[in-house]
N, C-alpha and C positions, 0 to 999 in steps of 0.2 A: 606205780611200780608194783608188780606182783612179787610176793616173797614165797619161797618154798619152805614148807615146814621142816623143822629139824628131823633127824632120823626118827622113825616112828617108835623106836624103843626108848627115846629120851622122854623126860618128864613132861615136856610141853607138847610132844608130838601127838597128833590125832591119827589113828590108824584106820584105813579102809580095808576091812577083811576081804579075802578072796571071794567069800560067799556074796558079799554086798557088791563087789566089783562085777561079778558074773551077772547078777540080777540087773544092775544098772546097764551093763553092756547089752543084755537081751532086750530090755525096754527101749533103749536108744536105737537099736537096730530095727525094731518093729516100727518106731516112730520116725526113722530116718533122720535122727538128730545126733549131735555129738554125745559121747559117753561121759557126761558130767553130772555130778550130784552135788547140790549145795546144801549144807547143814548150817542152820542158824538156831539161836536160842532167843525166845521171845518171852515176855512176861505173860502170865496167865496159866491156865491149866489147873488141875486139882491141887498141885503142890507148890505153886509159885512161879515156876519157869516151865516152858514146854519146848520140845524140839520141833523144828520146822524143816521139812525136806522139800526140795524143788529139783526137778530134772532139767538139765540143759543150762544154757546161759553162758555168758562170758565172765571171766574173772574181773572183779572190780579192783580199783587201785589199792584198797586196804585188805584185800583177800589174801589168805594164806592158802597154799595149794599143796596137796600131796597126790601121788599117783600110785595105783595098784593095778597091775595087769592091763595097762593102757587106759584105765578109767580115772578121771580126775575128781578129787573131792575138794570143794571150795568151802572155806570157813572164814567169816569176817572176823576182824581182829577183836571186836567187842565180845563176840561169842566165845572166842578161844579161851578167855579167862575162866569161863564156866565149864568148859569141856576139855581142858588140858589133860592129856593122858588117856583120853577116851578111845574106844574102839567101836566102829560102826559095822554091824554084821547084818546079814539077811537070814532070818530064822523061819523055817517052815515046821509047823507042828499041827496036831489035831485041832487046835484052836484057831488056826489060820496062818497066814504068812505076813511078815512085816520086817521092815528095817528096825533094828534094835541098837540102842546106844548103851554101852557099858561104860559108865562115867565114874571115875574115882573121885570126882569133885562133889558128887551128889551125896548129901547126908541122908536123904529119904526120897522116896518116889511113890507114885500112885500105882495101883494094881495093873493098869494098862501099859505102864512103862513109857507113856508119852510125856509125862511131866515129872519134875523133880524139884527139890529144894537144896540149898547149900548151907 
């Protein structure tokens, strides 16, 4: 059974920002795939944990799901403890473009923003 995340403004909610939803939708349209982004946390990286993004796929039984502008964000229940309250954005700058997670659970992170510790 798939569970919907609580309201994104709640403490446990994970928010998919409009900027990230627009980028996922654009990629999905080019690849002729569903507009779905999976966010997971894995061990490793410079700081202990790292974010892992995947495009597409179906929700698993333990996934929590939120939707922004028709784009679904899937987060497995184990990862949710480490990213509760986080916001996923898509940032474009002189240094490049990437998905960025603003995570209130992170005590520190590496310079690239791909890994963190709690």
